[in-house]
PDB file as gemmi writes it, atoms N, CA and C in Angstrom:
CRYST1    1.000    1.000    1.000  90.00  90.00  90.00 P 1                      
ATOM      1  N   MET A   1       0.816  -1.181   0.000  1.00  0.00           N  
ATOM      2  CA  MET A   1       0.000   0.000   0.000  1.00  0.00           C  
ATOM      3  C   MET A   1       0.872   1.262   0.000  1.00  0.00           C  
ATOM      4  N   LEU A   2       1.951   1.223   0.746  1.00  0.00           N  
ATOM      5  CA  LEU A   2       2.825   2.385   0.819  1.00  0.00           C  
ATOM      6  C   LEU A   2       3.441   2.686  -0.541  1.00  0.00           C  
ATOM      7  N   ALA A   3       3.870   1.657  -1.242  1.00  0.00           N  
ATOM      8  CA  ALA A   3       4.515   1.857  -2.549  1.00  0.00           C  
ATOM      9  C   ALA A   3       3.540   2.425  -3.577  1.00  0.00           C  
ATOM     10  N   THR A   4       2.281   2.068  -3.491  1.00  0.00           N  
ATOM     11  CA  THR A   4       1.310   2.574  -4.458  1.00  0.00           C  
ATOM     12  C   THR A   4       0.747   3.938  -4.071  1.00  0.00           C  
ATOM     13  N   SER A   5       0.872   4.327  -2.815  1.00  0.00           N  
ATOM     14  CA  SER A   5       0.311   5.610  -2.386  1.00  0.00           C  
ATOM     15  C   SER A   5       1.315   6.765  -2.463  1.00  0.00           C  
ATOM     16  N   VAL A   6       2.602   6.476  -2.532  1.00  0.00           N  
ATOM     17  CA  VAL A   6       3.605   7.547  -2.553  1.00  0.00           C  
ATOM     18  C   VAL A   6       3.557   8.373  -3.844  1.00  0.00           C  
ATOM     19  N   PRO A   7       3.466   7.780  -5.042  1.00  0.00           N  
ATOM     20  CA  PRO A   7       3.420   8.625  -6.241  1.00  0.00           C  
ATOM     21  C   PRO A   7       2.254   9.629  -6.258  1.00  0.00           C  
ATOM     22  N   PRO A   8       1.011   9.211  -5.938  1.00  0.00           N  
ATOM     23  CA  PRO A   8      -0.054  10.220  -5.888  1.00  0.00           C  
ATOM     24  C   PRO A   8       0.175  11.265  -4.787  1.00  0.00           C  
ATOM     25  N   LEU A   9       0.771  10.845  -3.682  1.00  0.00           N  
ATOM     26  CA  LEU A   9       1.067  11.779  -2.604  1.00  0.00           C  
ATOM     27  C   LEU A   9       2.076  12.828  -3.053  1.00  0.00           C  
ATOM     28  N   MET A  10       3.110  12.402  -3.766  1.00  0.00           N  
ATOM     29  CA  MET A  10       4.112  13.345  -4.257  1.00  0.00           C  
ATOM     30  C   MET A  10       3.516  14.287  -5.310  1.00  0.00           C  
ATOM     31  N   SER A  11       2.628  13.776  -6.148  1.00  0.00           N  
ATOM     32  CA  SER A  11       1.930  14.636  -7.115  1.00  0.00           C  
ATOM     33  C   SER A  11       1.074  15.667  -6.393  1.00  0.00           C  
ATOM     34  N   PHE A  12       0.374  15.225  -5.359  1.00  0.00           N  
ATOM     35  CA  PHE A  12      -0.432  16.149  -4.556  1.00  0.00           C  
ATOM     36  C   PHE A  12       0.443  17.221  -3.912  1.00  0.00           C  
ATOM     37  N   ALA A  13       1.583  16.816  -3.374  1.00  0.00           N  
ATOM     38  CA  ALA A  13       2.495  17.774  -2.734  1.00  0.00           C  
ATOM     39  C   ALA A  13       2.991  18.798  -3.754  1.00  0.00           C  
ATOM     40  N   LYS A  14       3.325  18.353  -4.954  1.00  0.00           N  
ATOM     41  CA  LYS A  14       3.838  19.256  -5.991  1.00  0.00           C  
ATOM     42  C   LYS A  14       2.772  20.265  -6.414  1.00  0.00           C  
ATOM     43  N   VAL A  15       1.553  19.780  -6.626  1.00  0.00           N  
ATOM     44  CA  VAL A  15       0.463  20.651  -7.054  1.00  0.00           C  
ATOM     45  C   VAL A  15       0.077  21.635  -5.945  1.00  0.00           C  
ATOM     46  N   SER A  16       0.114  21.179  -4.709  1.00  0.00           N  
ATOM     47  CA  SER A  16      -0.311  22.002  -3.572  1.00  0.00           C  
ATOM     48  C   SER A  16       0.785  22.922  -3.049  1.00  0.00           C  
ATOM     49  N   GLY A  17       2.000  22.758  -3.543  1.00  0.00           N  
ATOM     50  CA  GLY A  17       3.102  23.586  -3.077  1.00  0.00           C  
ATOM     51  C   GLY A  17       3.655  23.162  -1.728  1.00  0.00           C  
ATOM     52  N   ILE A  18       3.420  21.916  -1.367  1.00  0.00           N  
ATOM     53  CA  ILE A  18       3.934  21.370  -0.105  1.00  0.00           C  
ATOM     54  C   ILE A  18       5.305  20.750  -0.378  1.00  0.00           C  
ATOM     55  N   HIS A  19       6.248  20.950   0.545  1.00  0.00           N  
ATOM     56  CA  HIS A  19       7.577  20.359   0.392  1.00  0.00           C  
ATOM     57  C   HIS A  19       7.433  18.835   0.473  1.00  0.00           C  
ATOM     58  N   ALA A  20       7.842  18.130  -0.557  1.00  0.00           N  
ATOM     59  CA  ALA A  20       7.579  16.702  -0.691  1.00  0.00           C  
ATOM     60  C   ALA A  20       8.392  15.826   0.257  1.00  0.00           C  
ATOM     61  N   VAL A  21       9.610  16.214   0.593  1.00  0.00           N  
ATOM     62  CA  VAL A  21      10.466  15.355   1.417  1.00  0.00           C  
ATOM     63  C   VAL A  21       9.888  15.150   2.825  1.00  0.00           C  
ATOM     64  N   PRO A  22       9.566  16.212   3.566  1.00  0.00           N  
ATOM     65  CA  PRO A  22       8.994  15.969   4.892  1.00  0.00           C  
ATOM     66  C   PRO A  22       7.677  15.213   4.831  1.00  0.00           C  
ATOM     67  N   LEU A  23       6.845  15.540   3.840  1.00  0.00           N  
ATOM     68  CA  LEU A  23       5.567  14.834   3.702  1.00  0.00           C  
ATOM     69  C   LEU A  23       5.794  13.352   3.435  1.00  0.00           C  
ATOM     70  N   GLY A  24       6.732  13.030   2.560  1.00  0.00           N  
ATOM     71  CA  GLY A  24       7.040  11.630   2.267  1.00  0.00           C  
ATOM     72  C   GLY A  24       7.608  10.896   3.465  1.00  0.00           C  
ATOM     73  N   LEU A  25       8.460  11.569   4.237  1.00  0.00           N  
ATOM     74  CA  LEU A  25       9.020  10.926   5.427  1.00  0.00           C  
ATOM     75  C   LEU A  25       7.948  10.654   6.468  1.00  0.00           C  
ATOM     76  N   VAL A  26       7.066  11.623   6.695  1.00  0.00           N  
ATOM     77  CA  VAL A  26       5.976  11.408   7.649  1.00  0.00           C  
ATOM     78  C   VAL A  26       5.073  10.291   7.159  1.00  0.00           C  
ATOM     79  N   TRP A  27       4.797  10.256   5.865  1.00  0.00           N  
ATOM     80  CA  TRP A  27       3.949   9.208   5.288  1.00  0.00           C  
ATOM     81  C   TRP A  27       4.585   7.832   5.493  1.00  0.00           C  
ATOM     82  N   ALA A  28       5.866   7.723   5.260  1.00  0.00           N  
ATOM     83  CA  ALA A  28       6.558   6.432   5.419  1.00  0.00           C  
ATOM     84  C   ALA A  28       6.654   6.029   6.890  1.00  0.00           C  
ATOM     85  N   PHE A  29       6.941   6.977   7.771  1.00  0.00           N  
ATOM     86  CA  PHE A  29       7.027   6.659   9.202  1.00  0.00           C  
ATOM     87  C   PHE A  29       5.667   6.248   9.753  1.00  0.00           C  
ATOM     88  N   ALA A  30       4.609   6.862   9.253  1.00  0.00           N  
ATOM     89  CA  ALA A  30       3.266   6.531   9.734  1.00  0.00           C  
ATOM     90  C   ALA A  30       2.863   5.111   9.356  1.00  0.00           C  
ATOM     91  N   ALA A  31       3.494   4.550   8.351  1.00  0.00           N  
ATOM     92  CA  ALA A  31       3.192   3.184   7.935  1.00  0.00           C  
ATOM     93  C   ALA A  31       3.976   2.168   8.750  1.00  0.00           C  
ATOM     94  N   GLY A  32       4.699   2.600   9.752  1.00  0.00           N  
ATOM     95  CA  GLY A  32       5.572   1.736  10.542  1.00  0.00           C  
ATOM     96  C   GLY A  32       4.860   0.702  11.386  1.00  0.00           C  
ATOM     97  N   GLY A  33       4.798   0.926  12.677  1.00  0.00           N  
ATOM     98  CA  GLY A  33       4.253  -0.058  13.617  1.00  0.00           C  
ATOM     99  C   GLY A  33       2.805  -0.408  13.342  1.00  0.00           C  
ATOM    100  N   LYS A  34       2.516  -1.653  13.355  1.00  0.00           N  
ATOM    101  CA  LYS A  34       1.155  -2.127  13.120  1.00  0.00           C  
ATOM    102  C   LYS A  34       0.522  -2.522  14.453  1.00  0.00           C  
ATOM    103  N   ILE A  35      -0.609  -1.905  14.772  1.00  0.00           N  
ATOM    104  CA  ILE A  35      -1.304  -2.212  16.014  1.00  0.00           C  
ATOM    105  C   ILE A  35      -2.523  -3.075  15.738  1.00  0.00           C  
ATOM    106  N   PHE A  36      -3.190  -2.839  14.623  1.00  0.00           N  
ATOM    107  CA  PHE A  36      -4.408  -3.560  14.297  1.00  0.00           C  
ATOM    108  C   PHE A  36      -4.195  -4.446  13.076  1.00  0.00           C  
ATOM    109  N   VAL A  37      -4.928  -5.540  13.011  1.00  0.00           N  
ATOM    110  CA  VAL A  37      -4.771  -6.529  11.948  1.00  0.00           C  
ATOM    111  C   VAL A  37      -5.054  -5.934  10.576  1.00  0.00           C  
ATOM    112  N   TYR A  38      -6.048  -5.082  10.480  1.00  0.00           N  
ATOM    113  CA  TYR A  38      -6.462  -4.569   9.171  1.00  0.00           C  
ATOM    114  C   TYR A  38      -5.456  -3.600   8.546  1.00  0.00           C  
ATOM    115  N   GLN A  39      -4.371  -3.273   9.221  1.00  0.00           N  
ATOM    116  CA  GLN A  39      -3.386  -2.347   8.680  1.00  0.00           C  
ATOM    117  C   GLN A  39      -2.491  -2.972   7.616  1.00  0.00           C  
ATOM    118  N   SER A  40      -2.551  -4.264   7.428  1.00  0.00           N  
ATOM    119  CA  SER A  40      -1.711  -4.921   6.445  1.00  0.00           C  
ATOM    120  C   SER A  40      -2.403  -6.175   5.920  1.00  0.00           C  
ATOM    121  N   GLY A  41      -2.308  -6.366   4.622  1.00  0.00           N  
ATOM    122  CA  GLY A  41      -2.891  -7.567   4.031  1.00  0.00           C  
ATOM    123  C   GLY A  41      -2.235  -8.839   4.542  1.00  0.00           C  
ATOM    124  N   VAL A  42      -0.947  -8.765   4.811  1.00  0.00           N  
ATOM    125  CA  VAL A  42      -0.232  -9.922   5.358  1.00  0.00           C  
ATOM    126  C   VAL A  42      -0.772 -10.276   6.738  1.00  0.00           C  
ATOM    127  N   MET A  43      -1.037  -9.264   7.549  1.00  0.00           N  
ATOM    128  CA  MET A  43      -1.580  -9.502   8.884  1.00  0.00           C  
ATOM    129  C   MET A  43      -2.980 -10.110   8.812  1.00  0.00           C  
ATOM    130  N   VAL A  44      -3.789  -9.628   7.890  1.00  0.00           N  
ATOM    131  CA  VAL A  44      -5.135 -10.171   7.721  1.00  0.00           C  
ATOM    132  C   VAL A  44      -5.063 -11.647   7.357  1.00  0.00           C  
ATOM    133  N   THR A  45      -4.152 -11.997   6.461  1.00  0.00           N  
ATOM    134  CA  THR A  45      -3.999 -13.398   6.052  1.00  0.00           C  
ATOM    135  C   THR A  45      -3.551 -14.266   7.218  1.00  0.00           C  
ATOM    136  N   GLY A  46      -2.527 -13.824   7.950  1.00  0.00           N  
ATOM    137  CA  GLY A  46      -2.059 -14.590   9.103  1.00  0.00           C  
ATOM    138  C   GLY A  46      -3.124 -14.757  10.169  1.00  0.00           C  
ATOM    139  N   TYR A  47      -3.887 -13.690  10.409  1.00  0.00           N  
ATOM    140  CA  TYR A  47      -4.962 -13.748  11.402  1.00  0.00           C  
ATOM    141  C   TYR A  47      -6.078 -14.689  10.963  1.00  0.00           C  
ATOM    142  N   SER A  48      -6.425 -14.639   9.672  1.00  0.00           N  
ATOM    143  CA  SER A  48      -7.522 -15.480   9.180  1.00  0.00           C  
ATOM    144  C   SER A  48      -7.180 -16.964   9.238  1.00  0.00           C  
ATOM    145  N   TYR A  49      -5.901 -17.315   9.145  1.00  0.00           N  
ATOM    146  CA  TYR A  49      -5.498 -18.712   9.259  1.00  0.00           C  
ATOM    147  C   TYR A  49      -5.247 -19.130  10.704  1.00  0.00           C  
ATOM    148  N   GLY A  50      -5.406 -18.211  11.643  1.00  0.00           N  
ATOM    149  CA  GLY A  50      -5.306 -18.544  13.059  1.00  0.00           C  
ATOM    150  C   GLY A  50      -3.888 -18.607  13.608  1.00  0.00           C  
ATOM    151  N   TYR A  51      -2.934 -17.966  12.939  1.00  0.00           N  
ATOM    152  CA  TYR A  51      -1.557 -17.989  13.422  1.00  0.00           C  
ATOM    153  C   TYR A  51      -1.354 -17.132  14.662  1.00  0.00           C  
ATOM    154  N   PHE A  52      -2.208 -16.156  14.876  1.00  0.00           N  
ATOM    155  CA  PHE A  52      -2.139 -15.321  16.072  1.00  0.00           C  
ATOM    156  C   PHE A  52      -3.526 -14.771  16.361  1.00  0.00           C  
ATOM    157  N   GLU A  53      -3.686 -14.258  17.586  1.00  0.00           N  
ATOM    158  CA  GLU A  53      -4.953 -13.655  17.993  1.00  0.00           C  
ATOM    159  C   GLU A  53      -4.818 -12.140  18.022  1.00  0.00           C  
ATOM    160  N   MET A  54      -5.943 -11.470  18.123  1.00  0.00           N  
ATOM    161  CA  MET A  54      -5.942 -10.014  18.120  1.00  0.00           C  
ATOM    162  C   MET A  54      -5.133  -9.450  19.285  1.00  0.00           C  
ATOM    163  N   LYS A  55      -5.222 -10.072  20.457  1.00  0.00           N  
ATOM    164  CA  LYS A  55      -4.473  -9.566  21.619  1.00  0.00           C  
ATOM    165  C   LYS A  55      -2.964  -9.677  21.393  1.00  0.00           C  
ATOM    166  N   ASP A  56      -2.516 -10.708  20.671  1.00  0.00           N  
ATOM    167  CA  ASP A  56      -1.090 -10.832  20.338  1.00  0.00           C  
ATOM    168  C   ASP A  56      -0.646  -9.692  19.432  1.00  0.00           C  
ATOM    169  N   MET A  57      -1.467  -9.412  18.432  1.00  0.00           N  
ATOM    170  CA  MET A  57      -1.153  -8.339  17.491  1.00  0.00           C  
ATOM    171  C   MET A  57      -1.107  -6.992  18.198  1.00  0.00           C  
ATOM    172  N   LEU A  58      -2.060  -6.751  19.065  1.00  0.00           N  
ATOM    173  CA  LEU A  58      -2.120  -5.485  19.792  1.00  0.00           C  
ATOM    174  C   LEU A  58      -0.921  -5.328  20.719  1.00  0.00           C  
ATOM    175  N   ARG A  59      -0.578  -6.380  21.429  1.00  0.00           N  
ATOM    176  CA  ARG A  59       0.542  -6.326  22.375  1.00  0.00           C  
ATOM    177  C   ARG A  59       1.880  -6.085  21.649  1.00  0.00           C  
ATOM    178  N   ILE A  60       2.154  -6.843  20.627  1.00  0.00           N  
ATOM    179  CA  ILE A  60       3.398  -6.680  19.877  1.00  0.00           C  
ATOM    180  C   ILE A  60       3.406  -5.349  19.118  1.00  0.00           C  
ATOM    181  N   GLY A  61       2.265  -4.980  18.548  1.00  0.00           N  
ATOM    182  CA  GLY A  61       2.172  -3.728  17.805  1.00  0.00           C  
ATOM    183  C   GLY A  61       2.437  -2.512  18.667  1.00  0.00           C  
ATOM    184  N   ILE A  62       1.917  -2.514  19.886  1.00  0.00           N  
ATOM    185  CA  ILE A  62       2.161  -1.385  20.785  1.00  0.00           C  
ATOM    186  C   ILE A  62       3.636  -1.323  21.168  1.00  0.00           C  
ATOM    187  N   CYS A  63       4.229  -2.468  21.471  1.00  0.00           N  
ATOM    188  CA  CYS A  63       5.662  -2.493  21.815  1.00  0.00           C  
ATOM    189  C   CYS A  63       6.514  -1.980  20.657  1.00  0.00           C  
ATOM    190  N   LEU A  64       6.230  -2.446  19.445  1.00  0.00           N  
ATOM    191  CA  LEU A  64       7.001  -2.002  18.282  1.00  0.00           C  
ATOM    192  C   LEU A  64       6.765  -0.523  17.966  1.00  0.00           C  
ATOM    193  N   SER A  65       5.546  -0.055  18.163  1.00  0.00           N  
ATOM    194  CA  SER A  65       5.256   1.364  17.922  1.00  0.00           C  
ATOM    195  C   SER A  65       6.001   2.252  18.908  1.00  0.00           C  
ATOM    196  N   ILE A  66       6.055   1.836  20.163  1.00  0.00           N  
ATOM    197  CA  ILE A  66       6.797   2.601  21.168  1.00  0.00           C  
ATOM    198  C   ILE A  66       8.279   2.606  20.824  1.00  0.00           C  
ATOM    199  N   PHE A  67       8.832   1.452  20.473  1.00  0.00           N  
ATOM    200  CA  PHE A  67      10.244   1.368  20.094  1.00  0.00           C  
ATOM    201  C   PHE A  67      10.536   2.251  18.881  1.00  0.00           C  
ATOM    202  N   GLU A  68       9.677   2.175  17.869  1.00  0.00           N  
ATOM    203  CA  GLU A  68       9.881   2.972  16.662  1.00  0.00           C  
ATOM    204  C   GLU A  68       9.806   4.466  16.983  1.00  0.00           C  
ATOM    205  N   SER A  69       8.855   4.861  17.821  1.00  0.00           N  
ATOM    206  CA  SER A  69       8.727   6.271  18.196  1.00  0.00           C  
ATOM    207  C   SER A  69       9.971   6.767  18.911  1.00  0.00           C  
ATOM    208  N   LEU A  70      10.493   5.970  19.827  1.00  0.00           N  
ATOM    209  CA  LEU A  70      11.707   6.368  20.545  1.00  0.00           C  
ATOM    210  C   LEU A  70      12.913   6.445  19.614  1.00  0.00           C  
ATOM    211  N   ALA A  71      13.019   5.487  18.701  1.00  0.00           N  
ATOM    212  CA  ALA A  71      14.135   5.504  17.749  1.00  0.00           C  
ATOM    213  C   ALA A  71      14.058   6.735  16.851  1.00  0.00           C  
ATOM    214  N   LEU A  72      12.860   7.066  16.382  1.00  0.00           N  
ATOM    215  CA  LEU A  72      12.707   8.253  15.544  1.00  0.00           C  
ATOM    216  C   LEU A  72      12.973   9.528  16.327  1.00  0.00           C  
ATOM    217  N   LEU A  73      12.551   9.551  17.566  1.00  0.00           N  
ATOM    218  CA  LEU A  73      12.788  10.717  18.412  1.00  0.00           C  
ATOM    219  C   LEU A  73      14.279  10.995  18.561  1.00  0.00           C  
ATOM    220  N   VAL A  74      15.069   9.938  18.601  1.00  0.00           N  
ATOM    221  CA  VAL A  74      16.516  10.088  18.733  1.00  0.00           C  
ATOM    222  C   VAL A  74      17.181  10.376  17.382  1.00  0.00           C  
ATOM    223  N   LEU A  75      16.752   9.697  16.324  1.00  0.00           N  
ATOM    224  CA  LEU A  75      17.442   9.778  15.039  1.00  0.00           C  
ATOM    225  C   LEU A  75      17.063  10.974  14.169  1.00  0.00           C  
ATOM    226  N   VAL A  76      15.812  11.387  14.209  1.00  0.00           N  
ATOM    227  CA  VAL A  76      15.354  12.446  13.306  1.00  0.00           C  
ATOM    228  C   VAL A  76      16.129  13.757  13.473  1.00  0.00           C  
ATOM    229  N   PRO A  77      16.407  14.225  14.693  1.00  0.00           N  
ATOM    230  CA  PRO A  77      17.163  15.484  14.806  1.00  0.00           C  
ATOM    231  C   PRO A  77      18.554  15.433  14.168  1.00  0.00           C  
ATOM    232  N   PHE A  78      19.130  14.250  14.044  1.00  0.00           N  
ATOM    233  CA  PHE A  78      20.442  14.111  13.412  1.00  0.00           C  
ATOM    234  C   PHE A  78      20.332  13.874  11.910  1.00  0.00           C  
ATOM    235  N   TYR A  79      19.300  13.141  11.487  1.00  0.00           N  
ATOM    236  CA  TYR A  79      19.171  12.739  10.094  1.00  0.00           C  
ATOM    237  C   TYR A  79      18.593  13.839   9.208  1.00  0.00           C  
ATOM    238  N   TRP A  80      17.536  14.506   9.641  1.00  0.00           N  
ATOM    239  CA  TRP A  80      16.866  15.482   8.792  1.00  0.00           C  
ATOM    240  C   TRP A  80      17.780  16.625   8.366  1.00  0.00           C  
ATOM    241  N   PRO A  81      18.633  17.195   9.243  1.00  0.00           N  
ATOM    242  CA  PRO A  81      19.525  18.260   8.769  1.00  0.00           C  
ATOM    243  C   PRO A  81      20.491  17.793   7.663  1.00  0.00           C  
ATOM    244  N   LEU A  82      20.840  16.514   7.685  1.00  0.00           N  
ATOM    245  CA  LEU A  82      21.740  15.993   6.650  1.00  0.00           C  
ATOM    246  C   LEU A  82      21.090  15.992   5.272  1.00  0.00           C  
ATOM    247  N   ILE A  83      19.760  15.899   5.224  1.00  0.00           N  
ATOM    248  CA  ILE A  83      19.084  15.907   3.926  1.00  0.00           C  
ATOM    249  C   ILE A  83      18.426  17.256   3.630  1.00  0.00           C  
ATOM    250  N   GLY A  84      18.704  18.255   4.476  1.00  0.00           N  
ATOM    251  CA  GLY A  84      18.248  19.602   4.190  1.00  0.00           C  
ATOM    252  C   GLY A  84      16.954  20.032   4.829  1.00  0.00           C  
ATOM    253  N   ILE A  85      16.448  19.267   5.779  1.00  0.00           N  
ATOM    254  CA  ILE A  85      15.218  19.634   6.478  1.00  0.00           C  
ATOM    255  C   ILE A  85      15.602  20.209   7.832  1.00  0.00           C  
ATOM    256  N   ARG A  86      15.081  21.357   8.143  1.00  0.00           N  
ATOM    257  CA  ARG A  86      15.397  21.985   9.437  1.00  0.00           C  
ATOM    258  C   ARG A  86      14.177  22.167  10.261  1.00  0.00           C  
TER     259      ARG A  86                                                      
END                                                                             
């Protein structure tokens, strides 16, 4: 879904006069941690075959989302200036 949504998003940013790099980074980061099954077709398939339950997905998803948020909180102030975002 992320790969198919980025080109229209970049076109929208260009037409609207929005800086595309920060918008693209936020879009990609927002696709990170999965908390609910419906956020990914792969998760829906695994859930439908009974490989995990909703509580497992929620528990792992929250842990991964917290980890990802902390990692971004530390890395973004160093990374964004290197690519020209202030």
